[in-house]
MARLO-248043 format. One record per atom (N, C-alpha, C): x, y, z; chain. Coordinates in steps of 0.02 Angstrom, whole numbers, m for minus. Example, Ala and Ser with C-alpha at 12.3 -4.5 7.8 and 13.67 -1.06 7.14 Angstrom:
{{660,m284,390},"A"}
{{615,m225,390},"A"}
{{660,m165,390},"A"}
{{642,m112,354},"A"}
{{684,m53,357},"A"}
{{645,2,394},"A"}
//
This chain:
{{1140,m1509,m1411},"A"}
{{1114,m1493,m1344},"A"}
{{1070,m1551,m1320},"A"}
{{1077,m1568,m1256},"A"}
{{1036,m1620,m1226},"A"}
{{962,m1604,m1235},"A"}
{{922,m1654,m1257},"A"}
{{850,m1643,m1270},"A"}
{{814,m1621,m1207},"A"}
{{829,m1652,m1151},"A"}
{{796,m1633,m1088},"A"}
{{810,m1560,m1071},"A"}
{{873,m1540,m1078},"A"}
{{891,m1470,m1064},"A"}
{{854,m1423,m1111},"A"}
{{848,m1442,m1174},"A"}
{{812,m1401,m1222},"A"}
{{740,m1391,m1202},"A"}
{{708,m1444,m1179},"A"}
{{638,m1440,m1156},"A"}
{{632,m1395,m1095},"A"}
{{680,m1400,m1050},"A"}
{{679,m1358,m990},"A"}
{{685,m1285,m1009},"A"}
{{731,m1269,m1054},"A"}
{{740,m1200,m1076},"A"}
{{677,m1175,m1110},"A"}
{{648,m1216,m1153},"A"}
{{587,m1197,m1189},"A"}
{{531,m1185,m1140},"A"}
{{524,m1228,m1089},"A"}
{{472,m1219,m1039},"A"}
{{481,m1155,m1000},"A"}
{{544,m1138,m983},"A"}
{{558,m1077,m946},"A"}
{{542,m1015,m989},"A"}
{{557,m1019,m1053},"A"}
{{542,m963,m1098},"A"}
{{467,m953,m1102},"A"}
{{430,m1008,m1110},"A"}
{{357,m1002,m1114},"A"}
{{328,m975,m1049},"A"}
{{352,m1000,m992},"A"}
{{328,m976,m927},"A"}
{{345,m902,m918},"A"}
{{403,m882,m940},"A"}
{{423,m811,m934},"A"}
{{378,m766,m975},"A"}
{{362,m788,m1037},"A"}
{{318,m748,m1079},"A"}
{{249,m743,m1048},"A"}
{{223,m799,m1022},"A"}
{{157,m799,m990},"A"}
{{157,m755,m927},"A"}
{{210,m761,m888},"A"}
{{215,m720,m827},"A"}
{{215,m646,m844},"A"}
{{250,m627,m897},"A"}
{{253,m557,m917},"A"}
{{185,m532,m941},"A"}
{{152,m572,m983},"A"}
{{89,m551,m1013},"A"}
{{32,m548,m962},"A"}
{{32,m593,m914},"A"}
{{m25,m599,m868},"A"}
{{m9,m577,m797},"A"}
{{46,m543,m787},"A"}
{{67,m526,m719},"A"}
{{16,m482,m683},"A"}
{{m18,m438,m719},"A"}
{{m66,m394,m686},"A"}
{{m123,m434,m654},"A"}
{{m141,m490,m684},"A"}
{{m195,m531,m657},"A"}
{{m174,m564,m591},"A"}
{{m109,m575,m584},"A"}
{{m84,m606,m522},"A"}
{{m70,m554,m469},"A"}
{{m49,m495,m490},"A"}
{{m30,m443,m442},"A"}
{{m92,m409,m413},"A"}
{{m139,m390,m457},"A"}
{{m197,m352,m436},"A"}
{{m261,m394,m437},"A"}
{{m297,m392,m383},"A"}
{{m360,m430,m377},"A"}
{{m416,m380,m359},"A"}
{{m434,m336,m405},"A"}
{{m481,m282,m388},"A"}
{{m553,m305,m386},"A"}
{{m591,m270,m345},"A"}
{{m664,m274,m346},"A"}
{{m687,m212,m384},"A"}
{{m726,m221,m436},"A"}
{{m750,m163,m474},"A"}
{{m821,m144,m451},"A"}
{{m833,m79,m448},"A"}
{{m898,m53,m426},"A"}
{{m928,m8,m480},"A"}
{{m993,m12,m489},"A"}
{{m1027,33,m535},"A"}
{{m1023,105,m508},"A"}
{{m1022,151,m553},"A"}
{{m1018,222,m533},"A"}
{{m1076,241,m488},"A"}
{{m1133,209,m497},"A"}
{{m1193,225,m458},"A"}
{{m1194,192,m389},"A"}
{{m1146,148,m375},"A"}
{{m1145,114,m310},"A"}
{{m1142,165,m253},"A"}
{{m1181,153,m201},"A"}
{{m1183,199,m145},"A"}
{{m1152,167,m83},"A"}
{{m1101,199,m56},"A"}
{{m1068,175,4},"A"}
{{m1112,191,65},"A"}
{{m1109,147,114},"A"}
{{m1146,157,176},"A"}
{{m1104,138,236},"A"}
{{m1094,185,282},"A"}
{{m1055,173,343},"A"}
{{m1088,210,400},"A"}
{{m1072,191,461},"A"}
{{m1105,219,519},"A"}
{{m1065,277,551},"A"}
{{m1015,302,516},"A"}
{{m980,362,538},"A"}
{{m980,412,480},"A"}
{{m977,476,493},"A"}
{{m983,526,439},"A"}
{{m929,519,386},"A"}
{{m950,522,323},"A"}
{{m902,517,268},"A"}
{{m930,553,207},"A"}
{{m885,567,161},"A"}
{{m904,593,96},"A"}
{{m865,555,43},"A"}
{{m895,549,m16},"A"}
{{m860,516,m70},"A"}
{{m821,567,m111},"A"}
{{m762,547,m133},"A"}
{{m718,591,m170},"A"}
{{m704,563,m240},"A"}
{{m695,609,m287},"A"}
{{m672,590,m354},"A"}
{{m615,638,m372},"A"}
{{m557,610,m387},"A"}
{{m500,650,m408},"A"}
{{m493,640,m484},"A"}
{{m508,692,m522},"A"}
{{m505,687,m595},"A"}
{{m434,702,m618},"A"}
{{m398,650,m636},"A"}
{{m327,656,m652},"A"}
{{m317,679,m724},"A"}
{{m353,647,m770},"A"}
{{m346,661,m841},"A"}
{{m408,633,m875},"A"}
{{m420,649,m939},"A"}
{{m478,621,m973},"A"}
{{m477,544,m969},"A"}
{{m530,516,m943},"A"}
{{m535,444,m936},"A"}
{{m502,415,m874},"A"}
{{m473,458,m833},"A"}
{{m440,435,m772},"A"}
{{m469,472,m712},"A"}
{{m501,435,m668},"A"}
{{m531,463,m608},"A"}
{{m516,416,m550},"A"}
{{m492,445,m495},"A"}
{{m476,406,m435},"A"}
{{m530,418,m383},"A"}
{{m561,363,m362},"A"}
{{m615,366,m314},"A"}
{{m588,359,m243},"A"}
{{m617,396,m197},"A"}
{{m595,393,m128},"A"}
{{m652,402,m79},"A"}
{{m638,388,m16},"A"}
{{m685,400,38},"A"}
{{m649,442,91},"A"}
{{m685,491,117},"A"}
{{m658,536,168},"A"}
{{m701,531,230},"A"}
{{m675,499,282},"A"}
{{m708,495,347},"A"}
{{m683,555,388},"A"}
{{m729,596,411},"A"}
{{m708,660,439},"A"}
{{m735,673,510},"A"}
{{m695,710,547},"A"}
{{m713,736,613},"A"}
{{m724,811,608},"A"}
{{m759,839,657},"A"}
{{m769,912,656},"A"}
{{m704,949,670},"A"}
{{m664,923,717},"A"}
{{m599,954,733},"A"}
{{m546,900,736},"A"}
{{m523,875,679},"A"}
{{m475,819,678},"A"}
{{m406,839,703},"A"}
{{m372,791,732},"A"}
{{m303,801,753},"A"}
{{m255,795,694},"A"}
{{m279,765,641},"A"}
{{m237,755,583},"A"}
{{m274,713,532},"A"}
{{m238,692,481},"A"}
{{m268,652,427},"A"}
{{m225,591,413},"A"}
{{m257,533,408},"A"}
{{m224,472,386},"A"}
{{m240,462,312},"A"}
{{m189,461,270},"A"}
{{m198,443,199},"A"}
{{m180,369,193},"A"}
{{m230,328,179},"A"}
{{m223,255,183},"A"}
{{m219,224,113},"A"}
{{m163,189,100},"A"}
{{m154,152,38},"A"}
{{m163,78,52},"A"}
{{m214,48,22},"A"}
{{m232,m21,39},"A"}
{{m192,m73,m1},"A"}
{{m207,m137,12},"A"}
{{m172,m192,m21},"A"}
{{m195,m205,m92},"A"}
{{m179,m264,m117},"A"}
{{m189,m278,m189},"A"}
{{m257,m309,m205},"A"}
{{m302,m313,m157},"A"}
{{m367,m345,m169},"A"}
{{m425,m297,m155},"A"}
{{m483,m317,m178},"A"}
{{m547,m284,m161},"A"}
{{m550,m211,m183},"A"}
{{m584,m170,m144},"A"}
{{m591,m99,m158},"A"}
{{m599,m63,m92},"A"}
{{m604,2,m94},"A"}
{{m612,40,m31},"A"}
{{m678,23,3},"A"}
{{m724,m8,m33},"A"}
{{m787,m28,m1},"A"}
{{m773,m73,59},"A"}
{{m728,m120,51},"A"}
{{m711,m165,105},"A"}
{{m656,m139,150},"A"}
{{m607,m105,121},"A"}
{{m551,m80,161},"A"}
{{m572,m25,209},"A"}
{{m628,7,194},"A"}
{{m651,64,235},"A"}
{{m665,44,308},"A"}
{{m675,m19,321},"A"}
{{m689,m40,391},"A"}
{{m630,m24,437},"A"}
{{m570,m18,408},"A"}
{{m512,m3,448},"A"}
{{m506,70,466},"A"}
{{m548,112,436},"A"}
{{m547,183,453},"A"}
{{m561,195,527},"A"}
{{m602,152,557},"A"}
{{m619,162,628},"A"}
{{m558,155,673},"A"}
{{m506,119,650},"A"}
{{m446,111,691},"A"}
{{m412,177,703},"A"}
{{m423,226,660},"A"}
{{m392,292,665},"A"}
{{m444,345,684},"A"}
{{m503,337,659},"A"}
{{m557,384,671},"A"}
{{m572,390,746},"A"}
{{m566,334,781},"A"}
{{m581,334,853},"A"}
{{m534,379,893},"A"}
{{m476,394,863},"A"}
{{m428,437,897},"A"}
{{m431,509,869},"A"}
{{m488,526,840},"A"}
{{m502,594,815},"A"}
{{m460,613,755},"A"}
{{m448,564,711},"A"}
{{m414,578,648},"A"}
{{m462,570,590},"A"}
{{m456,615,541},"A"}
{{m489,603,477},"A"}
{{m452,547,441},"A"}
{{m487,513,397},"A"}
{{m457,459,358},"A"}
{{m479,466,285},"A"}
{{m431,462,239},"A"}
{{m446,460,168},"A"}
{{m417,395,139},"A"}
{{m460,356,108},"A"}
{{m439,296,72},"A"}
{{m453,306,m2},"A"}
{{m408,283,m44},"A"}
{{m418,290,m116},"A"}
{{m407,222,m150},"A"}
{{m443,213,m206},"A"}
{{m434,153,m246},"A"}
{{m386,167,m304},"A"}
{{m343,118,m318},"A"}
{{m299,124,m375},"A"}
{{m338,116,m441},"A"}
{{m307,132,m495},"A"}
{{m339,124,m561},"A"}
{{m365,52,m569},"A"}
{{m427,46,m591},"A"}
{{m456,m19,m603},"A"}
{{m487,m51,m541},"A"}
{{m480,m18,m484},"A"}
{{m511,m42,m422},"A"}
{{m574,m1,m407},"A"}
{{m627,m33,m383},"A"}
{{m687,3,m365},"A"}
{{m713,45,m423},"A"}
{{m721,109,m410},"A"}
{{m746,155,m461},"A"}
{{m689,192,m497},"A"}
{{m627,179,m477},"A"}
{{m571,213,m508},"A"}
{{m560,187,m579},"A"}
{{m541,232,m623},"A"}
{{m533,214,m694},"A"}
{{m463,231,m718},"A"}
{{m445,203,m775},"A"}
{{m380,217,m806},"A"}
{{m338,155,m812},"A"}
{{m294,155,m861},"A"}
{{m249,99,m871},"A"}
{{m191,103,m823},"A"}
{{m175,46,m792},"A"}
{{m123,46,m740},"A"}
{{m53,44,m769},"A"}
{{m8,78,m734},"A"}
{{64,71,m741},"A"}
{{93,98,m677},"A"}
{{152,76,m660},"A"}
{{182,99,m597},"A"}
{{190,175,m596},"A"}
{{216,202,m651},"A"}
{{227,274,m655},"A"}
{{161,313,m647},"A"}
{{110,293,m683},"A"}
{{47,329,m681},"A"}
{{13,322,m613},"A"}
{{19,264,m581},"A"}
{{m12,255,m515},"A"}
{{22,299,m463},"A"}
{{89,305,m468},"A"}
{{123,350,m422},"A"}
{{101,422,m433},"A"}
{{93,441,m496},"A"}
{{70,509,m512},"A"}
{{0,521,m485},"A"}
{{m43,470,m489},"A"}
{{m111,476,m461},"A"}
{{m108,491,m387},"A"}
{{m68,452,m350},"A"}
{{m65,460,m278},"A"}
{{m34,527,m258},"A"}
{{13,551,m298},"A"}
{{41,618,m284},"A"}
{{m11,671,m297},"A"}
{{m52,663,m348},"A"}
{{m107,709,m362},"A"}
{{m155,712,m303},"A"}
{{m172,653,m276},"A"}
{{m216,650,m217},"A"}
{{m184,687,m158},"A"}
{{m120,674,m147},"A"}
{{m84,706,m91},"A"}
{{m85,782,m99},"A"}
{{m72,805,m160},"A"}
{{m72,878,m172},"A"}
{{m140,908,m160},"A"}
{{m193,873,m178},"A"}
{{m261,898,m166},"A"}
{{m275,902,m91},"A"}
{{m252,853,m54},"A"}
{{m263,853,19},"A"}
{{m224,908,53},"A"}
{{m167,928,23},"A"}
{{m128,983,52},"A"}
{{m166,1049,49},"A"}
{{m216,1053,7},"A"}
{{m257,1113,3},"A"}
{{m304,1119,63},"A"}
{{m313,1063,98},"A"}
{{m360,1062,155},"A"}
{{m325,1052,222},"A"}
{{m265,1022,221},"A"}
{{m230,1006,284},"A"}
{{m159,1031,282},"A"}
{{m133,1057,338},"A"}
{{m61,1071,342},"A"}
{{m23,1005,334},"A"}
{{34,1007,301},"A"}
{{69,944,287},"A"}
{{91,908,350},"A"}
{{107,946,403},"A"}
{{128,912,465},"A"}
{{70,879,501},"A"}
{{9,885,475},"A"}
{{m49,850,502},"A"}
{{m64,785,463},"A"}
{{m26,772,410},"A"}
{{m40,714,368},"A"}
{{6,656,386},"A"}
{{m25,597,397},"A"}
{{11,535,408},"A"}
{{m4,488,350},"A"}
{{47,459,321},"A"}
{{38,414,264},"A"}
{{44,342,288},"A"}
{{m7,302,273},"A"}
{{m11,233,296},"A"}
{{m15,187,236},"A"}
{{29,137,233},"A"}
{{29,89,178},"A"}
{{23,18,203},"A"}
{{m26,m18,176},"A"}
{{m38,m87,196},"A"}
{{m17,m135,141},"A"}
{{32,m180,155},"A"}
{{54,m231,107},"A"}
{{75,m199,41},"A"}
{{41,m212,m14},"A"}
{{58,m181,m78},"A"}
{{59,m105,m71},"A"}
{{14,m78,m32},"A"}
{{10,m6,m22},"A"}
{{71,23,12},"A"}
{{112,m19,43},"A"}
{{172,7,76},"A"}
{{220,37,25},"A"}
{{220,9,m36},"A"}
{{262,37,m88},"A"}
{{240,107,m107},"A"}
{{175,116,m117},"A"}
{{149,182,m134},"A"}
{{159,232,m77},"A"}
{{147,209,m15},"A"}
{{156,253,43},"A"}
{{228,276,49},"A"}
{{275,230,40},"A"}
{{346,248,46},"A"}
{{366,298,m8},"A"}
{{341,287,m69},"A"}
{{359,334,m123},"A"}
{{331,404,m109},"A"}
{{269,408,m88},"A"}
{{238,473,m73},"A"}
{{274,507,m15},"A"}
{{290,468,37},"A"}
{{324,498,95},"A"}
{{394,522,77},"A"}
{{427,487,30},"A"}
{{494,507,10},"A"}
{{494,571,m32},"A"}
{{439,584,m66},"A"}
{{435,643,m110},"A"}
{{402,703,m75},"A"}
{{380,694,m14},"A"}
{{344,746,23},"A"}
{{368,748,95},"A"}
{{333,784,137},"A"}
{{355,791,207},"A"}
{{296,781,255},"A"}
{{266,721,256},"A"}
{{212,708,304},"A"}
{{240,704,375},"A"}
{{194,701,424},"A"}
{{217,696,493},"A"}
{{249,629,507},"A"}
{{215,574,486},"A"}
{{240,507,496},"A"}
{{226,465,434},"A"}
{{264,412,427},"A"}
{{250,358,380},"A"}
{{238,295,421},"A"}
{{182,261,409},"A"}
{{166,198,444},"A"}
{{158,143,391},"A"}
{{197,90,399},"A"}
{{195,34,352},"A"}
{{170,m28,388},"A"}
{{121,m60,359},"A"}
{{88,m119,387},"A"}
{{104,m179,342},"A"}
{{144,m226,368},"A"}
{{165,m286,331},"A"}
{{197,m267,264},"A"}
{{248,m225,263},"A"}
{{278,m203,200},"A"}
{{327,m255,173},"A"}
{{346,m246,110},"A"}
{{399,m287,80},"A"}
{{461,m244,70},"A"}
{{519,m277,69},"A"}
{{582,m242,57},"A"}
{{581,m211,m12},"A"}
{{563,m250,m61},"A"}
{{544,m225,m127},"A"}
{{502,m280,m160},"A"}
{{464,m261,m210},"A"}
{{415,m308,m238},"A"}
{{449,m364,m277},"A"}
{{505,m350,m307},"A"}
{{541,m401,m344},"A"}
{{559,m460,m298},"A"}
{{580,m445,m237},"A"}
{{598,m498,m191},"A"}
{{537,m541,m172},"A"}
{{479,m510,m166},"A"}
{{418,m548,m150},"A"}
{{403,m598,m205},"A"}
{{404,m574,m267},"A"}
{{387,m617,m324},"A"}
{{440,m671,m334},"A"}
{{503,m652,m325},"A"}
{{558,m699,m334},"A"}
{{551,m758,m286},"A"}
{{524,m746,m228},"A"}
{{515,m800,m179},"A"}
{{469,m854,m204},"A"}
{{418,m834,m244},"A"}
{{369,m882,m269},"A"}
{{387,m908,m339},"A"}
{{429,m871,m374},"A"}
{{449,m892,m441},"A"}
{{525,m890,m447},"A"}
{{560,m930,m407},"A"}
{{633,m925,m406},"A"}
{{667,m946,m470},"A"}
{{631,m982,m512},"A"}
{{662,m1009,m573},"A"}
{{653,m963,m633},"A"}
{{620,m906,m625},"A"}
{{609,m860,m680},"A"}
{{650,m796,m670},"A"}
{{670,m763,m725},"A"}
{{708,m701,m720},"A"}
{{662,m642,m702},"A"}
{{638,m644,m641},"A"}
{{587,m596,m618},"A"}
{{608,m524,m627},"A"}
{{671,m511,m615},"A"}
{{696,m442,m619},"A"}
{{683,m411,m687},"A"}
{{684,m452,m739},"A"}
{{675,m426,m808},"A"}
{{603,m430,m831},"A"}
{{561,m466,m794},"A"}
{{492,m476,m815},"A"}
{{443,m428,m782},"A"}
{{459,m407,m721},"A"}
{{411,m367,m683},"A"}
{{403,m296,m710},"A"}
{{341,m275,m718},"A"}
{{327,m206,m737},"A"}
{{318,m162,m675},"A"}
{{312,m194,m617},"A"}
{{303,m158,m554},"A"}
{{359,m177,m507},"A"}
{{401,m129,m489},"A"}
{{460,m143,m447},"A"}
{{446,m124,m374},"A"}
{{411,m68,m363},"A"}
{{392,m45,m296},"A"}
{{451,m50,m248},"A"}
{{499,m5,m257},"A"}
{{562,m7,m220},"A"}
{{558,27,m152},"A"}
{{523,m5,m107},"A"}
{{519,21,m38},"A"}
{{588,32,m9},"A"}
{{634,m14,m22},"A"}
{{701,m9,5},"A"}
{{738,53,m20},"A"}
{{722,74,m81},"A"}
{{753,134,m110},"A"}
{{722,197,m82},"A"}
{{656,199,m80},"A"}
{{622,261,m61},"A"}
{{627,275,14},"A"}
{{629,223,54},"A"}
{{629,235,126},"A"}
{{693,270,149},"A"}
{{744,266,108},"A"}
{{807,301,124},"A"}
{{798,377,118},"A"}
{{749,398,79},"A"}
{{739,470,68},"A"}
{{682,499,111},"A"}
{{652,457,152},"A"}
{{597,480,195},"A"}
{{626,520,253},"A"}
{{603,581,261},"A"}
{{630,625,314},"A"}
{{595,617,381},"A"}
{{531,597,379},"A"}
{{494,590,442},"A"}
{{509,523,474},"A"}
{{487,515,536},"A"}
{{496,451,569},"A"}
{{449,400,538},"A"}
{{474,338,531},"A"}
{{435,284,502},"A"}
{{421,230,554},"A"}
{{359,208,557},"A"}
{{339,153,601},"A"}
{{320,94,557},"A"}
{{348,36,572},"A"}
{{331,m25,536},"A"}
{{298,m75,584},"A"}
{{239,m99,565},"A"}
{{205,m151,603},"A"}
{{204,m215,561},"A"}
{{226,m270,591},"A"}
{{232,m332,553},"A"}
{{221,m392,599},"A"}
{{182,m440,575},"A"}
{{169,m500,613},"A"}
{{228,m548,609},"A"}
{{243,m581,665},"A"}
{{301,m626,667},"A"}
{{287,m691,630},"A"}
{{224,m706,614},"A"}
{{207,m767,578},"A"}
{{176,m752,509},"A"}
{{197,m697,481},"A"}
{{174,m678,413},"A"}
{{209,m724,363},"A"}
{{170,m766,329},"A"}
{{199,m813,281},"A"}
{{199,m787,209},"A"}
{{162,m734,196},"A"}
{{162,m705,129},"A"}
{{221,m658,120},"A"}
{{228,m612,167},"A"}
{{286,m567,168},"A"}
{{319,m576,236},"A"}
{{368,m619,242},"A"}
{{400,m632,307},"A"}
{{427,m569,340},"A"}
{{430,m571,406},"A"}
{{450,m512,444},"A"}
{{522,m491,428},"A"}
{{561,m536,400},"A"}
{{630,m516,383},"A"}
{{632,m458,334},"A"}
{{580,m449,293},"A"}
{{576,m391,248},"A"}
{{578,m327,290},"A"}
{{538,m325,343},"A"}
{{535,m265,385},"A"}
{{598,m257,427},"A"}
{{628,m312,448},"A"}
{{690,m308,486},"A"}
{{744,m275,443},"A"}
{{748,m295,380},"A"}
{{798,m265,335},"A"}
{{782,m193,319},"A"}
{{718,m175,314},"A"}
{{700,m105,304},"A"}
{{721,m63,364},"A"}
{{708,m89,423},"A"}
{{725,m53,484},"A"}
{{800,m41,490},"A"}
{{839,m89,465},"A"}
{{912,m84,469},"A"}
{{940,m30,423},"A"}
{{901,m9,374},"A"}
{{924,44,329},"A"}
{{936,109,366},"A"}
{{892,124,414},"A"}
{{899,185,453},"A"}
{{869,174,523},"A"}
{{905,138,566},"A"}
{{876,118,631},"A"}
{{857,176,676},"A"}
{{886,235,665},"A"}
{{870,292,708},"A"}
{{804,326,688},"A"}
{{782,314,626},"A"}
{{720,346,603},"A"}
{{665,297,586},"A"}
{{679,232,596},"A"}
{{629,181,581},"A"}
{{619,137,643},"A"}
{{558,134,666},"A"}
{{541,92,724},"A"}
{{503,31,699},"A"}
{{528,m29,714},"A"}
{{494,m91,696},"A"}
{{455,m117,756},"A"}
{{390,m127,745},"A"}
{{346,m153,798},"A"}
{{325,m223,778},"A"}
{{346,m272,816},"A"}
{{329,m342,802},"A"}
{{263,m360,836},"A"}
{{216,m386,796},"A"}
{{153,m411,823},"A"}
{{161,m487,829},"A"}
{{175,m510,888},"A"}
{{192,m581,899},"A"}
{{131,m626,884},"A"}
{{143,m674,838},"A"}
{{90,m719,818},"A"}
{{49,m694,760},"A"}
{{60,m632,739},"A"}
{{20,m602,685},"A"}
{{39,m629,617},"A"}
{{m12,m639,575},"A"}
{{m1,m660,506},"A"}
{{m2,m600,459},"A"}
{{m18,m612,396},"A"}
{{m17,m557,348},"A"}
{{m82,m517,348},"A"}
{{m138,m551,361},"A"}
{{m203,m518,353},"A"}
{{m242,m509,418},"A"}
{{m210,m521,475},"A"}
{{m250,m521,537},"A"}
{{m222,m475,592},"A"}
{{m178,m429,576},"A"}
{{m149,m387,628},"A"}
{{m202,m349,668},"A"}
{{m256,m323,636},"A"}
{{m306,m286,675},"A"}
{{m344,m329,725},"A"}
{{m335,m395,724},"A"}
{{m368,m437,774},"A"}
{{m327,m442,838},"A"}
{{m267,m412,838},"A"}
{{m224,m415,897},"A"}
{{m229,m349,936},"A"}
{{m242,m353,1001},"A"}
{{m245,m292,1042},"A"}
{{m180,m251,1037},"A"}
{{m124,m285,1029},"A"}
{{m60,m250,1025},"A"}
{{m58,m202,966},"A"}
{{m88,m223,911},"A"}
{{m90,m180,852},"A"}
{{m124,m114,868},"A"}
{{m182,m118,899},"A"}
{{m221,m58,915},"A"}
{{m186,m16,968},"A"}
{{m151,m48,1015},"A"}
{{m114,m11,1065},"A"}
{{m58,29,1034},"A"}
{{m23,m1,986},"A"}
{{32,33,953},"A"}
{{5,90,909},"A"}
{{m49,78,873},"A"}
{{m79,131,833},"A"}
{{m99,190,877},"A"}
{{m130,175,933},"A"}
{{m149,228,980},"A"}
{{m89,268,1003},"A"}
{{m35,232,1021},"A"}
{{25,267,1045},"A"}
{{57,309,991},"A"}
{{57,285,929},"A"}
{{86,324,874},"A"}
{{46,388,862},"A"}
{{m21,382,864},"A"}
{{m63,439,848},"A"}
{{m66,491,904},"A"}
{{m42,474,962},"A"}
{{m43,522,1018},"A"}
{{7,578,1006},"A"}
{{58,566,965},"A"}
{{112,616,958},"A"}
{{105,656,894},"A"}
//
């Protein structure tokens, strides 16, 4: 065998092993909070703890109205914690909606070892607990970036009023493959997040908001998702929007307002 080819194969094997072992560090960028940390916001809220199993607790924030029109269950992206993501609650709270945000395992005050299966089970547990307080047709599931995978899965397994996806991916494998085209990503990834699979089973109407200049997750991901079921999926293009700045565009807020009116 050619020596150069042998070195290339060896390098790919080493990179593949490293990618497999350290993938969680690249996928998840959590901010950890001490249990005693106190949240402070200028709208009414309560802190939530969902005790899933011994050693596993999911932390959340519930921004509430006296007579809400419904509830937004918000699944955030792969960075920080609900401490920072909570600022987006006002985008829905202003239209008389309650908002619940939760942290995944290892984020903020949430505890437990991560796996795709267990994280989905956590979010379903949260959804089931919220069903004790809200009629299901009052619940809207919102997923931002990485959270779009969790939102799609929960919406496919339940019957919320709407599913709203903000800068979603077609599936997570495709996102990673774009940045690591030379590695066998399909066999290395422990997190698949098959939005393309689950959205086929979503019974409610789905709204997708995506920036036309998103360089992390290009808008073609959303275009292909919309094509899966064009009669039940509405794609809203935010012209000039990137991956992390959609709320800076008036069009984003106008569309959110129009969605929440119904």
